[in-house]
FIPAPA-280294 format. One record per residue (C-alpha): x, y, z; residue in three letters; residue number from 1. Coordinates in steps of 0.05 Angstrom, whole numbers, m for minus. Layout:
N
<pt><X>X</X><Y>Y</Y><Z>Z</Z><drenza>ALA</drenza><vopa>NUM</vopa></pt>
...
END
This chain:
72
<pt><X>103</X><Y>m327</Y><Z>m89</Z><drenza>MET</drenza><vopa>1</vopa></pt>
<pt><X>66</X><Y>m261</Y><Z>m89</Z><drenza>VAL</drenza><vopa>2</vopa></pt>
<pt><X>73</X><Y>m220</Y><Z>m26</Z><drenza>SER</drenza><vopa>3</vopa></pt>
<pt><X>27</X><Y>m163</Y><Z>m7</Z><drenza>TYR</drenza><vopa>4</vopa></pt>
<pt><X>77</X><Y>m133</Y><Z>42</Z><drenza>ARG</drenza><vopa>5</vopa></pt>
<pt><X>82</X><Y>m70</Y><Z>0</Z><drenza>PRO</drenza><vopa>6</vopa></pt>
<pt><X>7</X><Y>m60</Y><Z>7</Z><drenza>PHE</drenza><vopa>7</vopa></pt>
<pt><X>12</X><Y>m55</Y><Z>82</Z><drenza>TRP</drenza><vopa>8</vopa></pt>
<pt><X>70</X><Y>m5</Y><Z>77</Z><drenza>GLN</drenza><vopa>9</vopa></pt>
<pt><X>31</X><Y>36</Y><Z>26</Z><drenza>THR</drenza><vopa>10</vopa></pt>
<pt><X>m32</X><Y>34</Y><Z>69</Z><drenza>LEU</drenza><vopa>11</vopa></pt>
<pt><X>7</X><Y>57</Y><Z>129</Z><drenza>GLN</drenza><vopa>12</vopa></pt>
<pt><X>33</X><Y>117</Y><Z>91</Z><drenza>GLN</drenza><vopa>13</vopa></pt>
<pt><X>m36</X><Y>136</Y><Z>64</Z><drenza>SER</drenza><vopa>14</vopa></pt>
<pt><X>m95</X><Y>170</Y><Z>97</Z><drenza>THR</drenza><vopa>15</vopa></pt>
<pt><X>m135</X><Y>105</Y><Z>89</Z><drenza>GLU</drenza><vopa>16</vopa></pt>
<pt><X>m142</X><Y>50</Y><Z>141</Z><drenza>THR</drenza><vopa>17</vopa></pt>
<pt><X>m171</X><Y>m20</Y><Z>139</Z><drenza>THR</drenza><vopa>18</vopa></pt>
<pt><X>m234</X><Y>11</Y><Z>169</Z><drenza>TYR</drenza><vopa>19</vopa></pt>
<pt><X>m241</X><Y>62</Y><Z>113</Z><drenza>THR</drenza><vopa>20</vopa></pt>
<pt><X>m226</X><Y>10</Y><Z>60</Z><drenza>LEU</drenza><vopa>21</vopa></pt>
<pt><X>m285</X><Y>m31</Y><Z>86</Z><drenza>ILE</drenza><vopa>22</vopa></pt>
<pt><X>m334</X><Y>25</Y><Z>103</Z><drenza>LYS</drenza><vopa>23</vopa></pt>
<pt><X>m319</X><Y>77</Y><Z>49</Z><drenza>ASN</drenza><vopa>24</vopa></pt>
<pt><X>m292</X><Y>35</Y><Z>m9</Z><drenza>HIS</drenza><vopa>25</vopa></pt>
<pt><X>m329</X><Y>m31</Y><Z>2</Z><drenza>HIS</drenza><vopa>26</vopa></pt>
<pt><X>m266</X><Y>m74</Y><Z>4</Z><drenza>ILE</drenza><vopa>27</vopa></pt>
<pt><X>m288</X><Y>m137</Y><Z>40</Z><drenza>SER</drenza><vopa>28</vopa></pt>
<pt><X>m259</X><Y>m164</Y><Z>104</Z><drenza>GLY</drenza><vopa>29</vopa></pt>
<pt><X>m244</X><Y>m228</Y><Z>67</Z><drenza>SER</drenza><vopa>30</vopa></pt>
<pt><X>m202</X><Y>m190</Y><Z>16</Z><drenza>THR</drenza><vopa>31</vopa></pt>
<pt><X>m162</X><Y>m158</Y><Z>73</Z><drenza>LEU</drenza><vopa>32</vopa></pt>
<pt><X>m153</X><Y>m228</Y><Z>102</Z><drenza>ASP</drenza><vopa>33</vopa></pt>
<pt><X>m126</X><Y>m252</Y><Z>35</Z><drenza>LYS</drenza><vopa>34</vopa></pt>
<pt><X>m78</X><Y>m194</Y><Z>35</Z><drenza>LEU</drenza><vopa>35</vopa></pt>
<pt><X>m54</X><Y>m212</Y><Z>105</Z><drenza>ARG</drenza><vopa>36</vopa></pt>
<pt><X>m43</X><Y>m285</Y><Z>85</Z><drenza>LYS</drenza><vopa>37</vopa></pt>
<pt><X>m14</X><Y>m272</Y><Z>16</Z><drenza>ASN</drenza><vopa>38</vopa></pt>
<pt><X>m71</X><Y>m310</Y><Z>m17</Z><drenza>LYS</drenza><vopa>39</vopa></pt>
<pt><X>m89</X><Y>m299</Y><Z>m91</Z><drenza>PRO</drenza><vopa>40</vopa></pt>
<pt><X>m129</X><Y>m237</Y><Z>m110</Z><drenza>LEU</drenza><vopa>41</vopa></pt>
<pt><X>m159</X><Y>m220</Y><Z>m177</Z><drenza>ASN</drenza><vopa>42</vopa></pt>
<pt><X>m133</X><Y>m163</Y><Z>m219</Z><drenza>THR</drenza><vopa>43</vopa></pt>
<pt><X>m197</X><Y>m123</Y><Z>m210</Z><drenza>THR</drenza><vopa>44</vopa></pt>
<pt><X>m183</X><Y>m121</Y><Z>m135</Z><drenza>THR</drenza><vopa>45</vopa></pt>
<pt><X>m111</X><Y>m100</Y><Z>m147</Z><drenza>ILE</drenza><vopa>46</vopa></pt>
<pt><X>m136</X><Y>m46</Y><Z>m194</Z><drenza>ASN</drenza><vopa>47</vopa></pt>
<pt><X>m186</X><Y>m21</Y><Z>m141</Z><drenza>ASP</drenza><vopa>48</vopa></pt>
<pt><X>m132</X><Y>m18</Y><Z>m88</Z><drenza>LEU</drenza><vopa>49</vopa></pt>
<pt><X>m85</X><Y>21</Y><Z>m134</Z><drenza>CYS</drenza><vopa>50</vopa></pt>
<pt><X>m141</X><Y>69</Y><Z>m151</Z><drenza>ARG</drenza><vopa>51</vopa></pt>
<pt><X>m161</X><Y>79</Y><Z>m78</Z><drenza>ILE</drenza><vopa>52</vopa></pt>
<pt><X>m89</X><Y>88</Y><Z>m54</Z><drenza>LEU</drenza><vopa>53</vopa></pt>
<pt><X>m68</X><Y>126</Y><Z>m116</Z><drenza>ASN</drenza><vopa>54</vopa></pt>
<pt><X>m8</X><Y>80</Y><Z>m125</Z><drenza>CYS</drenza><vopa>55</vopa></pt>
<pt><X>25</X><Y>32</Y><Z>m173</Z><drenza>ARG</drenza><vopa>56</vopa></pt>
<pt><X>18</X><Y>m44</Y><Z>m174</Z><drenza>VAL</drenza><vopa>57</vopa></pt>
<pt><X>89</X><Y>m49</Y><Z>m145</Z><drenza>GLU</drenza><vopa>58</vopa></pt>
<pt><X>63</X><Y>m10</Y><Z>m84</Z><drenza>ASP</drenza><vopa>59</vopa></pt>
<pt><X>12</X><Y>m65</Y><Z>m71</Z><drenza>VAL</drenza><vopa>60</vopa></pt>
<pt><X>48</X><Y>m130</Y><Z>m88</Z><drenza>MET</drenza><vopa>61</vopa></pt>
<pt><X>115</X><Y>m161</Y><Z>m105</Z><drenza>GLU</drenza><vopa>62</vopa></pt>
<pt><X>139</X><Y>m227</Y><Z>m131</Z><drenza>TYR</drenza><vopa>63</vopa></pt>
<pt><X>188</X><Y>m265</Y><Z>m88</Z><drenza>ILE</drenza><vopa>64</vopa></pt>
<pt><X>217</X><Y>m330</Y><Z>m118</Z><drenza>PRO</drenza><vopa>65</vopa></pt>
<pt><X>204</X><Y>m389</Y><Z>m73</Z><drenza>SER</drenza><vopa>66</vopa></pt>
<pt><X>217</X><Y>m464</Y><Z>m73</Z><drenza>ASP</drenza><vopa>67</vopa></pt>
<pt><X>144</X><Y>m472</Y><Z>m55</Z><drenza>ASP</drenza><vopa>68</vopa></pt>
<pt><X>122</X><Y>m443</Y><Z>m123</Z><drenza>ASP</drenza><vopa>69</vopa></pt>
<pt><X>81</X><Y>m489</Y><Z>m167</Z><drenza>GLN</drenza><vopa>70</vopa></pt>
<pt><X>124</X><Y>m529</Y><Z>m215</Z><drenza>LYS</drenza><vopa>71</vopa></pt>
<pt><X>114</X><Y>m510</Y><Z>m288</Z><drenza>LEU</drenza><vopa>72</vopa></pt>
END
């Protein structure tokens, strides 16, 4: 499963807030909700978050093996 826990840590260490992401960078509330619930995001959104926060992909998301992962 993909976890966005690193995003919240990175956001906390930055000068940005969820408010500034919405108001200044036009990140939608539904995108923030997906981040909170570890729901799928597209790579364009991940790219935008990395650009806004000036960070690497690993600072936004991580893969954690899970028994709930889809069988291949």
